[in-house]
C-alpha positions in Angstrom: 0.0 0.0 0.0 1.4 3.4 -0.9 1.9 6.2 1.6 -1.0 8.6 2.2 -0.2 12.2 2.9 -2.2 15.3 3.7 -0.7 18.7 3.3 -0.9 21.8 5.4 -2.9 20.2 8.2 -3.3 23.5 10.1 -2.8 27.0 8.8 0.9 27.8 8.7 1.9 24.1 8.9 3.6 23.6 5.5 5.3 20.2 5.8 3.8 16.9 4.6 2.6 14.5 7.2 2.6 10.8 6.7 -0.4 8.9 8.0 0.7 5.5 6.8 4.0 4.6 8.3 2.7 4.4 11.9 4.9 7.2 13.2 3.2 9.6 15.6 1.6 12.5 13.8 2.4 16.0 15.1 -0.2 17.5 17.5 -1.1 20.9 16.2 -2.8 23.5 18.4 -5.2 25.8 16.6 -6.3 29.3 17.2 -9.6 30.6 16.0 -9.7 34.1 14.7 -13.3 35.0 13.9 -15.0 38.3 13.9 -18.5 37.0 13.2 -20.9 37.9 16.1 -22.5 34.5 15.9 -20.7 31.3 17.0 -21.2 28.7 14.3 -20.0 25.3 15.5 -19.6 22.4 13.1 -19.8 18.8 14.4 -18.5 16.4 11.7 -17.0 12.9 11.4 -17.6 9.6 9.9 -21.1 8.0 10.4 -21.5 6.4 13.8 -18.9 8.6 15.5 -21.8 10.2 17.5 -22.3 13.5 15.7 -26.0 13.8 16.2 -26.2 12.7 19.8 -23.3 15.0 20.7 -24.8 17.9 18.8 -28.2 17.6 20.4 -26.7 17.5 23.9 -24.5 20.5 23.0 -27.6 22.3 21.8 -29.2 21.9 25.2 -26.0 23.1 27.0 -25.6 26.2 24.8 -29.3 26.9 24.1 -28.3 26.8 20.4 -30.1 26.7 17.1 -29.5 23.3 15.5 -29.2 22.3 11.8 -28.9 18.6 10.8 -27.7 18.7 7.3 -29.5 15.5 6.2 -32.9 17.0 7.3 -31.9 20.5 6.0 -31.2 19.1 2.5 -34.5 17.3 2.4 -36.5 20.2 3.8 -35.1 22.7 1.2 -34.7 20.3 -1.7 -30.9 20.7 -1.8 -30.2 17.4 -3.5 -29.3 16.4 -7.1 -30.4 12.8 -6.9 -29.2 9.6 -5.4 -26.0 7.6 -6.0 -27.5 4.1 -6.0 -24.2 2.3 -6.1 -22.9 4.1 -3.0 -26.3 4.4 -1.3 -26.0 8.1 -0.7 -27.8 11.3 -1.6 -26.0 13.7 -3.9 -26.0 17.2 -2.4 -26.2 20.4 -4.4 -23.3 22.0 -2.5 -23.7 25.4 -4.1 -27.3 25.6 -3.1 -26.6 24.2 0.3 -23.9 26.9 1.0 -26.4 29.6 0.0 -29.2 28.2 2.1 -26.9 27.8 5.1 -25.7 31.4 4.8 -29.4 32.5 4.7 -30.3 30.4 7.7 -27.3 31.6 9.8 -28.1 35.3 8.9 -31.7 34.8 9.8 -31.0 33.2 13.2 -31.5 35.3 16.3 -29.4 32.9 18.3 -25.8 33.6 19.3 -24.9 29.9 18.9 -25.7 27.7 15.9 -24.7 24.1 15.7 -24.4 22.3 12.3 -24.3 18.5 12.3 -23.2 16.5 9.3 -20.2 14.5 7.9 -19.8 17.1 5.1 -20.5 20.2 7.3 -17.0 21.6 6.8 -17.3 21.5 3.0 -20.7 23.2 2.7 -20.7 25.8 5.5 -19.3 29.2 4.4 -15.8 29.5 5.9 -16.1 33.1 7.0 -19.1 32.2 9.1 -17.6 29.3 11.0 -16.0 29.7 14.4 -15.2 26.1 15.4 -15.1 22.7 13.8 -15.1 19.5 15.9 -14.1 16.3 14.0 -15.2 13.2 16.0 -12.9 10.2 15.6 -13.7 6.6 16.7 -11.4 3.6 16.8 -12.3 1.5 13.6 -12.8 -1.6 15.7 -15.4 0.1 17.9 -16.8 1.9 14.8 -17.4 -1.3 13.0 -19.4 -2.7 15.9 -21.5 0.5 15.9 -22.1 0.3 12.2 -23.2 -3.3 12.4 -25.6 -2.5 15.2 -27.0 0.4 13.1 -27.7 -2.0 10.2 -25.1 -0.7 7.6 -24.7 -2.9 4.5 -21.3 -4.6 4.2 -20.3 -2.4 1.3 -21.3 0.8 3.1 -19.7 -0.2 6.3 -16.3 -0.9 4.7 -16.5 2.3 2.7 -17.1 4.3 5.9 -14.4 2.4 7.8 -11.9 3.3 5.1 -12.9 6.9 5.3 -12.3 6.9 9.1 -8.9 5.1 8.8 -7.8 7.5 6.1 -8.8 10.7 8.0 -11.2 11.7 5.2 -13.4 14.0 7.4 -10.4 15.5 9.1 -8.6 16.3 5.8 -11.7 17.9 4.4 -12.1 20.0 7.5 -8.5 21.3 7.6 -8.6 22.0 3.9 -11.8 24.1 4.0 -11.8 25.5 7.6 -8.1 26.1 8.4 -7.2 27.2 11.9 -10.6 26.2 13.4 -10.4 22.4 13.5 -10.4 20.4 16.7 -10.0 16.6 16.5 -11.7 14.6 19.3 -11.0 10.9 19.9 -14.4 9.7 21.2 -13.5 6.0 21.5 -14.9 4.5 24.6 -16.3 7.8 25.9 -19.8 8.8 26.7 -21.7 11.6 25.1 -21.5 13.5 28.4 -17.7 13.3 28.2 -17.5 14.4 24.6 -19.7 17.4 25.2 -17.7 18.3 28.3 -14.5 18.3 26.3 -16.1 20.5 23.6 -17.3 23.0 26.2 -13.8 23.1 27.7 -12.4 24.0 24.3 -15.1 26.6 23.6 -14.4 28.2 27.0 -10.6 28.1 26.2 -10.0 25.9 29.2 -8.5 23.3 26.9 -6.4 23.6 23.8 -7.8 22.7 20.4 -5.6 20.1 18.6 -5.6 18.2 15.4 -3.4 15.4 14.2 -3.8 13.3 17.4 -5.3 10.2 15.8 -3.3 7.5 13.8 -5.6 4.6 13.0 -3.4 3.3 10.3 -0.5 3.0 12.7 -2.6 1.4 15.3 -4.1 -1.2 13.0 -0.8 -1.9 11.4 0.8 -2.5 14.8 -2.0 -4.9 15.6 -1.6 -6.7 12.2 -5.1 -6.1 11.0 -4.8 -3.1 8.7 -5.5 -5.1 5.5 -8.6 -6.6 7.1 -10.0 -3.1 7.7 -8.8 -1.1 4.8 -10.5 -3.1 2.0 -13.0 -0.7 0.4 
């Protein structure tokens, strides 16, 4: 298997970082510099990492407005059709960005939480204050997906996305300087929300590059078993 790289993980970090060879990835602390009066918080991650349960509890803690992108797309007809082979809805990203901008502008709430695995890609960058990428150990994630009734093909596709840092890479490419990576493996929703609140309150540093599933699975001798999609 060839090495997988992602460039410029955090704003100002210009060297390439290998996520294949099992070496520890640098931990990068991030600083958010946002002038928008509203705090727009994105909760993203691979399916079954706990985005929605975490988001809804965070909404209660912050008394926030809440946008679930799957429901939002259906409500405002922001889809282009369905990819039958991959069992996914095709989102009209341009229309989604415009509608999200309108929804954020129309909100009277100081806090707005947007929940979805593609949230970082479709939310206008200048409106975003924080991005939290939830990560889950692929072994635990596999169990969650089986329990949720994922097809074999979809399960392995999503496991590959988690192992290869897909949501994290998308987030740092589109929302540089705002991304926090949280390893939620073995943790409760209460613990995850508490950590997010600590970061929002600046009681804890925001970091990305803390997870290395490829290295972990390789050390356990099961990488090829999991990286098959």
